[in-house]
C-alpha positions as CSV (number, residue, x, y, z in Angstrom):
1,D,0.0,0.0,0.0
2,R,2.4,2.6,-1.3
3,P,5.6,2.4,0.8
4,E,7.1,5.8,1.3
5,W,9.8,6.0,4.0
6,V,11.9,3.5,5.9
7,A,13.6,4.2,9.3
8,A,15.7,2.0,11.5
9,D,15.8,2.3,15.2
10,P,19.4,3.1,16.2
11,N,19.0,1.2,19.5
12,S,17.3,-2.0,18.4
13,D,16.9,-4.3,15.5
14,F,13.5,-2.8,14.4
15,V,12.9,-1.2,11.0
16,Y,9.7,0.7,10.3
17,V,8.0,1.5,6.9
18,T,5.1,3.8,6.1
19,L,2.4,2.5,3.8
20,T,0.8,5.8,3.0
21,N,-2.5,4.6,1.5
22,N,-4.1,2.7,-1.3
23,D,-7.6,3.6,-2.2
24,K,-7.8,0.9,-4.9
25,R,-6.9,-2.2,-2.7
26,E,-9.4,-5.0,-3.3
27,E,-7.7,-8.0,-1.9
28,L,-6.6,-8.2,1.7
29,N,-3.5,-9.9,3.1
30,A,-1.8,-9.9,6.5
31,P,0.4,-6.7,6.0
32,N,-2.4,-4.9,4.2
33,P,-5.5,-5.6,6.3
34,R,-7.9,-3.1,4.8
35,K,-9.7,-2.7,1.5
36,N,-9.8,0.8,0.2
37,N,-7.0,1.7,2.6
38,I,-7.5,5.5,2.5
39,Y,-5.8,6.0,5.9
40,G,-2.5,4.1,5.6
41,H,-0.5,2.3,8.3
42,I,3.0,1.6,9.5
43,L,4.7,-1.8,9.5
44,R,7.5,-2.8,11.9
45,F,10.1,-5.5,11.0
46,V,12.7,-7.1,13.2
47,N,15.7,-8.8,11.5
48,D,16.1,-11.4,14.3
49,G,19.8,-10.6,14.9
50,S,21.3,-10.0,11.5
51,H,20.6,-7.8,8.5
52,I,21.6,-10.6,6.2
53,N,19.0,-13.0,7.4
54,T,16.5,-14.1,4.8
55,K,13.7,-14.4,7.5
56,F,12.3,-11.8,9.7
57,S,9.3,-11.1,11.9
58,W,6.9,-8.2,11.6
59,D,3.8,-6.6,13.0
60,I,1.6,-3.6,12.3
61,F,2.8,-0.7,14.5
62,L,-0.3,1.4,13.8
63,L,-3.3,1.6,11.6
64,A,-4.1,5.3,10.9
65,G,-7.6,6.4,10.6
66,N,-10.8,7.8,11.8
67,E,-12.5,4.9,13.5
68,P,-16.2,5.7,12.9
69,F,-15.5,5.7,9.1
70,S,-13.0,2.9,8.8
71,E,-14.0,-0.7,8.0
72,T,-11.5,-2.1,10.5
73,G,-11.2,0.9,12.8
74,A,-7.9,2.3,13.8
75,S,-5.3,0.7,16.1
76,K,-5.6,1.2,19.9
77,N,-2.8,3.9,19.9
78,I,-5.1,6.2,17.7
79,N,-7.6,8.3,19.6
80,K,-9.5,11.5,19.2
81,D,-6.4,13.6,20.0
82,N,-4.1,12.1,17.4
83,I,-6.2,10.9,14.5
84,F,-4.5,11.3,11.1
85,N,-4.2,9.7,7.7
86,S,-1.4,8.9,5.2
87,P,1.8,8.4,7.3
88,D,4.7,9.4,5.2
89,G,8.0,10.7,6.6
90,L,9.8,8.7,9.4
91,K,12.9,9.6,11.5
92,F,14.3,8.2,14.8
93,D,16.2,10.3,17.2
94,K,19.0,8.9,19.4
95,Y,16.5,8.1,22.2
96,S,14.5,5.8,19.9
97,R,11.6,8.2,19.6
98,L,9.9,7.7,16.3
99,W,8.9,10.9,14.5
100,I,6.0,10.4,12.0
101,Q,5.0,13.0,9.4
102,T,1.8,13.0,7.3
103,D,1.0,13.8,3.7
104,G,-2.7,13.1,3.3
105,K,-6.2,14.5,3.0
106,Y,-6.9,17.7,5.0
107,S,-10.5,18.3,4.0
108,N,-11.8,17.6,7.5
109,K,-15.0,16.2,5.9
110,G,-16.6,12.8,5.6
111,A,-14.1,10.0,6.2
112,Y,-11.4,12.7,7.0
113,A,-13.6,14.5,9.6
114,N,-11.6,16.0,12.6
115,M,-8.2,15.0,11.2
116,G,-7.0,18.6,10.7
117,N,-4.1,19.6,8.6
118,N,-1.0,17.4,7.9
119,Q,0.9,16.8,11.1
120,M,4.0,15.5,12.8
121,F,3.8,13.0,15.7
122,C,6.2,11.6,18.2
123,A,5.8,7.9,19.0
124,D,7.2,5.6,21.7
125,P,7.9,2.3,19.9
126,L,7.8,0.3,23.1
127,S,4.5,1.5,24.5
128,G,2.9,2.5,21.1
129,E,2.0,5.9,22.6
130,L,1.6,8.5,19.9
131,R,1.3,12.3,20.5
132,R,0.9,15.1,18.1
133,F,4.0,17.3,18.0
134,L,2.9,19.9,15.4
135,S,0.2,20.7,12.9
136,G,1.1,22.3,9.6
137,P,-0.6,25.2,7.9
138,I,-3.5,24.6,5.6
139,A,-3.0,22.5,2.4
140,C,0.7,21.5,3.1
141,E,2.7,18.4,3.5
142,I,5.0,18.0,6.5
143,T,8.1,16.4,5.1
144,G,11.7,15.9,6.0
145,V,13.3,16.3,9.4
146,I,16.8,16.8,10.8
147,I,17.4,16.5,14.5
148,S,20.6,17.8,16.2
149,D,22.8,15.4,18.0
150,D,21.7,16.7,21.4
151,C,18.0,16.5,20.3
152,K,17.4,20.1,21.2
153,T,17.0,21.5,17.7
154,M,14.9,20.2,14.8
155,L,14.5,21.3,11.2
156,V,11.1,20.4,9.7
157,G,10.0,20.9,6.0
158,V,6.7,22.4,5.1
159,Q,5.9,21.8,1.5
160,H,3.4,23.6,-0.8
161,P,1.2,25.4,1.8
162,G,-1.9,26.7,0.1
163,E,-1.9,23.9,-2.4
164,K,-4.5,24.2,-5.1
165,G,-5.4,27.7,-4.2
166,A,-6.3,27.0,-0.5
167,N,-6.3,30.1,1.7
168,S,-2.9,30.1,3.3
169,T,-0.4,32.9,4.0
170,F,2.3,30.8,5.6
171,P,5.0,31.6,6.5
172,Y,5.0,35.4,6.4
173,G,1.4,36.5,6.0
174,K,1.8,37.0,2.2
175,T,2.1,34.5,-0.7
176,P,2.3,30.9,0.7
177,R,5.8,29.4,0.3
178,S,7.5,26.1,1.2
179,T,9.9,26.6,4.1
180,I,12.0,24.9,6.7
181,M,11.0,25.5,10.3
182,Q,13.6,25.5,13.1
183,I,12.1,24.2,16.3
184,R,13.4,24.5,19.9
185,K,11.9,24.3,23.3
186,L,11.7,27.6,25.2
187,D,13.6,26.1,28.1
188,G,16.3,24.7,25.8
189,G,15.3,21.1,26.6
190,I,15.2,17.9,24.6
191,L,12.4,17.8,22.0
192,G,9.9,15.0,22.5
193,S,10.6,14.6,26.2
């Protein structure tokens, strides 16, 4: 279902891949459990000790979605405070926090009700906890992230705000433009903590 990004946890043998969506899926299989998968999901693989092994185990880390409109619902780590669709960008920091970016539908209508604009989340791979870190401006994609070695500064890409004529003045109150945001905590602390 349209694999986009792959990220390896620097402190474990796990590798994650975003399957952004597939609105034409007709046949189900274990790693693709939904027909008309408009929301997407994230798979997690473990190489069982060596990257040259020909066998591995896997599971579904999360099924994105808006439970009332989804045939199979969303996974238990999705709730009213963190619903989204179309996981895309992935990045681990040195503390094994998984940063997830989205590039999906932002209409906030029908099957996409209450999802908001594209977003960035911070996930704990061990507990599955998922929290919204930021929401982008209208009609953009949140894509690309660089995290400083001390995890106190982050650069995040905002692509095509105001896409297809949507009413956006990001970032300077004039014509919308793609940009890179620099993010730091006011107290100088570690991001995602």
